[in-house]
Biopython code that builds the backbone (N, CA, C, O; Angstrom):
import numpy as np
from Bio.PDB.StructureBuilder import StructureBuilder

atoms = [
    (1, "MET", "N", (23.503, 4.228, 42.335)),
    (1, "MET", "CA", (22.727, 5.281, 41.813)),
    (1, "MET", "C", (23.012, 5.616, 40.297)),
    (1, "MET", "O", (22.129, 5.666, 39.440)),
    (2, "LEU", "N", (24.286, 5.829, 40.084)),
    (2, "LEU", "CA", (24.749, 6.225, 38.780)),
    (2, "LEU", "C", (24.455, 5.053, 37.870)),
    (2, "LEU", "O", (23.830, 5.256, 36.829)),
    (3, "GLN", "N", (24.869, 3.832, 38.198)),
    (3, "GLN", "CA", (24.533, 2.678, 37.271)),
    (3, "GLN", "C", (23.060, 2.662, 37.015)),
    (3, "GLN", "O", (22.686, 2.561, 35.846)),
    (4, "SER", "N", (22.255, 2.743, 37.900)),
    (4, "SER", "CA", (20.750, 2.809, 37.791)),
    (4, "SER", "C", (20.323, 3.734, 36.669)),
    (4, "SER", "O", (19.582, 3.350, 35.764)),
    (5, "ALA", "N", (20.843, 5.049, 36.756)),
    (5, "ALA", "CA", (20.531, 6.076, 35.676)),
    (5, "ALA", "C", (21.093, 5.642, 34.319)),
    (5, "ALA", "O", (20.454, 5.819, 33.281)),
    (6, "ILE", "N", (22.358, 5.046, 34.350)),
    (6, "ILE", "CA", (22.820, 4.553, 32.929)),
    (6, "ILE", "C", (21.939, 3.391, 32.357)),
    (6, "ILE", "O", (21.652, 3.285, 31.165)),
    (7, "ASP", "N", (21.527, 2.492, 33.396)),
    (7, "ASP", "CA", (20.682, 1.424, 32.800)),
    (7, "ASP", "C", (19.426, 1.938, 32.316)),
    (7, "ASP", "O", (18.866, 1.427, 31.346)),
    (8, "HIS", "N", (18.986, 2.862, 32.903)),
    (8, "HIS", "CA", (17.555, 3.568, 32.576)),
    (8, "HIS", "C", (17.840, 4.095, 31.225)),
    (8, "HIS", "O", (17.088, 3.741, 30.316)),
    (9, "ILE", "N", (18.863, 4.926, 30.957)),
    (9, "ILE", "CA", (19.039, 5.563, 29.723)),
    (9, "ILE", "C", (19.192, 4.535, 28.652)),
    (9, "ILE", "O", (18.660, 4.775, 27.567)),
    (10, "ARG", "N", (19.881, 3.368, 28.825)),
    (10, "ARG", "CA", (20.186, 2.283, 27.792)),
    (10, "ARG", "C", (18.810, 1.727, 27.533)),
    (10, "ARG", "O", (18.457, 1.505, 26.375)),
    (11, "VAL", "N", (18.086, 1.513, 28.464)),
    (11, "VAL", "CA", (16.769, 0.863, 28.287)),
    (11, "VAL", "C", (15.849, 1.891, 27.378)),
    (11, "VAL", "O", (15.152, 1.447, 26.466)),
    (12, "LYS", "N", (15.893, 3.122, 27.656)),
    (12, "LYS", "CA", (15.259, 4.034, 26.959)),
    (12, "LYS", "C", (15.780, 4.241, 25.476)),
    (12, "LYS", "O", (14.944, 4.585, 24.641)),
    (13, "GLU", "N", (16.899, 4.086, 25.142)),
    (13, "GLU", "CA", (17.602, 3.998, 24.054)),
    (13, "GLU", "C", (17.192, 2.843, 23.167)),
    (13, "GLU", "O", (16.869, 2.997, 21.989)),
    (14, "LEU", "N", (17.223, 1.611, 23.829)),
    (14, "LEU", "CA", (16.800, 0.487, 23.124)),
    (14, "LEU", "C", (15.275, 0.522, 22.731)),
    (14, "LEU", "O", (14.853, 0.045, 21.678)),
    (15, "ARG", "N", (14.533, 1.104, 23.635)),
    (15, "ARG", "CA", (13.065, 1.183, 23.466)),
    (15, "ARG", "C", (12.801, 1.980, 22.157)),
    (15, "ARG", "O", (12.001, 1.630, 21.290)),
    (16, "LYS", "N", (13.554, 3.064, 22.126)),
    (16, "LYS", "CA", (13.470, 4.086, 20.991)),
    (16, "LYS", "C", (13.842, 3.375, 19.603)),
    (16, "LYS", "O", (13.192, 3.477, 18.563)),
    (17, "ILE", "N", (15.041, 2.618, 19.795)),
    (17, "ILE", "CA", (15.560, 1.939, 18.597)),
    (17, "ILE", "C", (14.402, 1.013, 18.010)),
    (17, "ILE", "O", (14.115, 0.964, 16.814)),
    (18, "GLU", "N", (13.772, 0.279, 19.032)),
    (18, "GLU", "CA", (12.855, -0.777, 18.714)),
    (18, "GLU", "C", (11.510, -0.014, 18.093)),
    (18, "GLU", "O", (10.977, -0.506, 17.098)),
    (19, "GLU", "N", (11.046, 1.026, 18.612)),
    (19, "GLU", "CA", (9.987, 1.806, 18.079)),
    (19, "GLU", "C", (10.346, 2.372, 16.694)),
    (19, "GLU", "O", (9.523, 2.404, 15.779)),
    (20, "ASP", "N", (11.547, 2.795, 16.585)),
    (20, "ASP", "CA", (11.889, 3.311, 15.128)),
    (20, "ASP", "C", (11.747, 2.184, 14.049)),
    (20, "ASP", "O", (11.326, 2.373, 12.908)),
    (21, "LYS", "N", (12.153, 0.997, 14.563)),
    (21, "LYS", "CA", (12.161, -0.137, 13.626)),
    (21, "LYS", "C", (10.719, -0.676, 13.358)),
    (21, "LYS", "O", (10.406, -1.108, 12.249)),
    (22, "MET", "N", (9.993, -0.643, 14.244)),
    (22, "MET", "CA", (8.493, -0.901, 14.105)),
    (22, "MET", "C", (7.939, 0.184, 13.181)),
    (22, "MET", "O", (7.400, -0.226, 12.153)),
    (23, "GLU", "N", (7.985, 1.434, 13.375)),
    (23, "GLU", "CA", (7.644, 2.407, 12.541)),
    (23, "GLU", "C", (8.094, 2.170, 11.134)),
    (23, "GLU", "O", (7.296, 2.179, 10.197)),
    (24, "GLN", "N", (9.354, 1.962, 10.993)),
    (24, "GLN", "CA", (9.853, 1.744, 9.518)),
    (24, "GLN", "C", (9.089, 0.672, 8.793)),
    (24, "GLN", "O", (8.601, 0.784, 7.668)),
    (25, "GLU", "N", (9.035, -0.612, 9.751)),
    (25, "GLU", "CA", (8.361, -1.705, 9.065)),
    (25, "GLU", "C", (6.815, -1.354, 8.705)),
    (25, "GLU", "O", (6.308, -1.776, 7.665)),
    (26, "PHE", "N", (6.161, -0.619, 9.561)),
    (26, "PHE", "CA", (4.845, -0.196, 9.323)),
    (26, "PHE", "C", (4.838, 0.577, 8.093)),
    (26, "PHE", "O", (4.005, 0.255, 7.245)),
    (27, "ARG", "N", (5.605, 1.515, 7.861)),
    (27, "ARG", "CA", (5.616, 2.555, 6.767)),
    (27, "ARG", "C", (6.008, 1.619, 5.517)),
    (27, "ARG", "O", (5.432, 1.824, 4.448)),
    (28, "LYS", "N", (6.853, 0.720, 5.605)),
    (28, "LYS", "CA", (7.122, -0.361, 4.531)),
    (28, "LYS", "C", (5.815, -1.009, 4.097)),
    (28, "LYS", "O", (5.408, -0.915, 2.939)),
    (29, "ARG", "N", (5.196, -1.638, 5.010)),
    (29, "ARG", "CA", (3.997, -2.399, 4.691)),
    (29, "ARG", "C", (2.810, -1.505, 4.085)),
    (29, "ARG", "O", (2.047, -1.890, 3.198)),
    (30, "LEU", "N", (2.781, -0.278, 4.694)),
    (30, "LEU", "CA", (1.726, 0.707, 4.236)),
    (30, "LEU", "C", (2.037, 0.999, 2.738)),
    (30, "LEU", "O", (1.124, 0.959, 1.913)),
    (31, "MET", "N", (3.212, 1.268, 2.407)),
    (31, "MET", "CA", (3.677, 1.707, 1.128)),
    (31, "MET", "C", (3.378, 0.345, 0.176)),
    (31, "MET", "O", (2.879, 0.512, -0.937)),
    (32, "GLU", "N", (3.623, -0.664, 0.537)),
    (32, "GLU", "CA", (3.319, -1.920, -0.216)),
    (32, "GLU", "C", (1.896, -2.137, -0.453)),
    (32, "GLU", "O", (1.517, -2.684, -1.489)),
    (33, "LYS", "N", (1.012, -1.702, 0.534)),
    (33, "LYS", "CA", (-0.356, -1.956, 0.351)),
    (33, "LYS", "C", (-0.839, -0.909, -0.627)),
    (33, "LYS", "O", (-1.620, -1.242, -1.518)),
    (34, "PHE", "N", (-0.403, 0.377, -0.508)),
    (34, "PHE", "CA", (-0.729, 1.405, -1.449)),
    (34, "PHE", "C", (-0.264, 1.057, -2.883)),
    (34, "PHE", "O", (-0.969, 1.327, -3.855)),
    (35, "ALA", "N", (0.861, 0.491, -2.985)),
    (35, "ALA", "CA", (1.198, 0.042, -4.397)),
    (35, "ALA", "C", (0.266, -0.983, -4.816)),
    (35, "ALA", "O", (-0.196, -0.869, -5.951)),
    (36, "GLU", "N", (-0.108, -2.003, -4.074)),
    (36, "GLU", "CA", (-0.995, -3.098, -4.490)),
    (36, "GLU", "C", (-2.439, -2.558, -4.743)),
    (36, "GLU", "O", (-3.121, -2.954, -5.688)),
    (37, "ASP", "N", (-2.833, -1.688, -3.894)),
    (37, "ASP", "CA", (-4.086, -0.995, -4.089)),
    (37, "ASP", "C", (-4.192, -0.267, -5.625)),
    (37, "ASP", "O", (-5.173, -0.374, -6.362)),
    (38, "GLU", "N", (-2.972, 0.486, -5.931)),
    (38, "GLU", "CA", (-2.793, 0.990, -7.071)),
    (38, "GLU", "C", (-2.905, 0.165, -8.428)),
    (38, "GLU", "O", (-3.582, 0.521, -9.392)),
    (39, "ARG", "N", (-2.172, -0.940, -8.355)),
    (39, "ARG", "CA", (-2.147, -2.045, -9.192)),
    (39, "ARG", "C", (-3.561, -2.588, -9.411)),
    (39, "ARG", "O", (-3.974, -2.797, -10.552)),
    (40, "LEU", "N", (-4.274, -2.809, -8.369)),
    (40, "LEU", "CA", (-5.707, -3.340, -8.603)),
    (40, "LEU", "C", (-6.594, -2.281, -9.205)),
    (40, "LEU", "O", (-7.465, -2.586, -10.020)),
    (41, "GLU", "N", (-6.381, -1.015, -8.805)),
    (41, "GLU", "CA", (-7.208, 0.011, -9.444)),
    (41, "GLU", "C", (-6.832, 0.062, -10.985)),
    (41, "GLU", "O", (-7.740, 0.135, -11.813)),
    (42, "GLN", "N", (-5.737, 0.031, -11.308)),
    (42, "GLN", "CA", (-5.320, 0.209, -12.797)),
    (42, "GLN", "C", (-5.905, -1.113, -13.517)),
    (42, "GLN", "O", (-6.468, -1.015, -14.607)),
    (43, "TYR", "N", (-5.744, -2.382, -12.845)),
    (43, "TYR", "CA", (-6.508, -3.509, -13.458)),
    (43, "TYR", "C", (-7.883, -3.416, -13.658)),
    (43, "TYR", "O", (-8.402, -3.843, -14.690)),
    (44, "ASN", "N", (-8.583, -2.839, -12.665)),
    (44, "ASN", "CA", (-10.018, -2.625, -12.786)),
    (44, "ASN", "C", (-10.499, -1.579, -13.870)),
    (44, "ASN", "O", (-11.505, -1.673, -14.573)),
    (45, "GLN", "N", (-9.531, -0.527, -13.851)),
    (45, "GLN", "CA", (-9.889, 0.464, -14.976)),
    (45, "GLN", "C", (-9.740, -0.227, -16.408)),
    (45, "GLN", "O", (-10.602, -0.068, -17.273)),
    (46, "GLN", "N", (-8.752, -0.897, -16.580)),
    (46, "GLN", "CA", (-8.355, -1.765, -17.813)),
    (46, "GLN", "C", (-9.612, -2.517, -18.091)),
    (46, "GLN", "O", (-10.176, -2.366, -19.175)),
    (47, "ARG", "N", (-10.086, -3.321, -17.177)),
    (47, "ARG", "CA", (-11.319, -4.181, -17.361)),
    (47, "ARG", "C", (-12.476, -3.419, -17.776)),
    (47, "ARG", "O", (-13.192, -3.806, -18.699)),
    (48, "ARG", "N", (-12.708, -2.267, -17.081)),
    (48, "ARG", "CA", (-13.880, -1.382, -17.352)),
    (48, "ARG", "C", (-13.747, -0.926, -18.781)),
    (48, "ARG", "O", (-14.679, -1.086, -19.570)),
    (49, "LYS", "N", (-12.639, -0.376, -19.123)),
    (49, "LYS", "CA", (-12.315, 0.088, -20.485)),
    (49, "LYS", "C", (-12.704, -0.975, -21.477)),
    (49, "LYS", "O", (-13.521, -0.728, -22.364)),
    (50, "GLN", "N", (-12.063, -2.304, -21.330)),
    (50, "GLN", "CA", (-12.333, -3.301, -22.251)),
    (50, "GLN", "C", (-13.782, -3.647, -22.370)),
    (50, "GLN", "O", (-14.211, -3.902, -23.496)),
    (51, "LYS", "N", (-14.593, -3.686, -21.334)),
    (51, "LYS", "CA", (-15.988, -3.998, -21.490)),
    (51, "LYS", "C", (-16.655, -2.901, -22.048)),
    (51, "LYS", "O", (-17.652, -3.127, -22.734)),
    (52, "GLU", "N", (-16.223, -1.591, -21.847)),
    (52, "GLU", "CA", (-17.028, -0.437, -22.447)),
    (52, "GLU", "C", (-16.624, -0.612, -24.033)),
    (52, "GLU", "O", (-17.519, -0.412, -24.854)),
    (53, "LEU", "N", (-15.542, -0.914, -24.414)),
    (53, "LEU", "CA", (-15.223, -1.074, -25.967)),
    (53, "LEU", "C", (-15.996, -2.154, -26.443)),
    (53, "LEU", "O", (-16.626, -2.037, -27.494)),
    (54, "GLU", "N", (-16.018, -3.390, -25.653)),
    (54, "GLU", "CA", (-16.769, -4.476, -26.238)),
    (54, "GLU", "C", (-18.274, -4.031, -26.361)),
    (54, "GLU", "O", (-18.872, -4.315, -27.399)),
    (55, "LEU", "N", (-18.913, -3.350, -25.357)),
    (55, "LEU", "CA", (-20.230, -2.925, -25.466)),
    (55, "LEU", "C", (-20.551, -2.093, -26.775)),
    (55, "LEU", "O", (-21.524, -2.359, -27.480)),
    (56, "LYS", "N", (-19.663, -1.064, -27.050)),
    (56, "LYS", "CA", (-19.685, -0.251, -28.036)),
    (56, "LYS", "C", (-19.619, -1.016, -29.353)),
    (56, "LYS", "O", (-20.416, -0.720, -30.243)),
    (57, "LYS", "N", (-18.757, -1.941, -29.526)),
    (57, "LYS", "CA", (-18.610, -2.855, -30.708)),
    (57, "LYS", "C", (-19.940, -3.541, -30.877)),
    (57, "LYS", "O", (-20.535, -3.476, -31.953)),
    (58, "GLN", "N", (-20.418, -4.191, -29.854)),
    (58, "GLN", "CA", (-21.887, -4.733, -29.973)),
    (58, "GLN", "C", (-22.926, -3.821, -30.455)),
    (58, "GLN", "O", (-23.735, -4.118, -31.333)),
    (59, "VAL", "N", (-22.871, -2.691, -29.840)),
    (59, "VAL", "CA", (-23.959, -1.783, -30.318)),
    (59, "VAL", "C", (-23.780, -1.292, -31.658)),
    (59, "VAL", "O", (-24.764, -1.014, -32.342)),
    (60, "SER", "N", (-22.510, -1.152, -32.126)),
    (60, "SER", "CA", (-22.204, -0.767, -33.352)),
    (60, "SER", "C", (-22.628, -1.879, -34.497)),
    (60, "SER", "O", (-23.108, -1.526, -35.574)),
    (61, "ILE", "N", (-22.437, -3.035, -34.205)),
    (61, "ILE", "CA", (-22.808, -4.202, -34.793)),
    (61, "ILE", "C", (-24.391, -4.351, -34.999)),
    (61, "ILE", "O", (-24.925, -4.757, -36.031)),
    (62, "TYR", "N", (-24.975, -3.991, -33.945)),
    (62, "TYR", "CA", (-26.479, -4.065, -33.921)),
    (62, "TYR", "C", (-27.142, -2.830, -34.596)),
    (62, "TYR", "O", (-28.307, -2.927, -34.980)),
    (63, "THR", "N", (-26.514, -1.787, -34.738)),
    (63, "THR", "CA", (-27.164, -0.614, -35.263)),
    (63, "THR", "C", (-26.774, -0.412, -36.852)),
    (63, "THR", "O", (-27.293, 0.434, -37.580)),
    (64, "HIS", "N", (-25.876, -1.244, -37.203)),
    (64, "HIS", "CA", (-25.491, -1.301, -38.718)),
    (64, "HIS", "C", (-25.985, -2.382, -39.421)),
    (64, "HIS", "O", (-25.658, -2.607, -40.587)),
    (65, "THR", "N", (-26.846, -3.150, -38.710)),
    (65, "THR", "CA", (-27.355, -4.424, -39.513)),
    (65, "THR", "C", (-28.822, -4.171, -39.712)),
    (65, "THR", "O", (-29.514, -4.992, -40.313)),
]
sb = StructureBuilder()
sb.init_structure("model")
sb.init_model(0)
sb.init_chain("A")
sb.init_seg("    ")
for serial, (resi, resn, name, xyz) in enumerate(atoms, 1):
    if name == "N":
        sb.init_residue(resn, " ", resi, " ")
    sb.init_atom(name, np.array(xyz, "f"), 0.0, 1.0, " ", f" {name:<3s}", serial, name[0])
structure = sb.get_structure()
């Protein structure tokens, strides 16, 4: 009876350790995804800004000729 209770506690502790590891891995992947999303957003903003400057330059050329 006592051994059964001890085994049950060990299994419960091992399960908790495994759940904690899985949660940490999930958080790590989530943070990596957020970082990648942020990099992509910055890249897209940079491209939009370059396109806007290019269009302004073209408008300036057409309006001054």
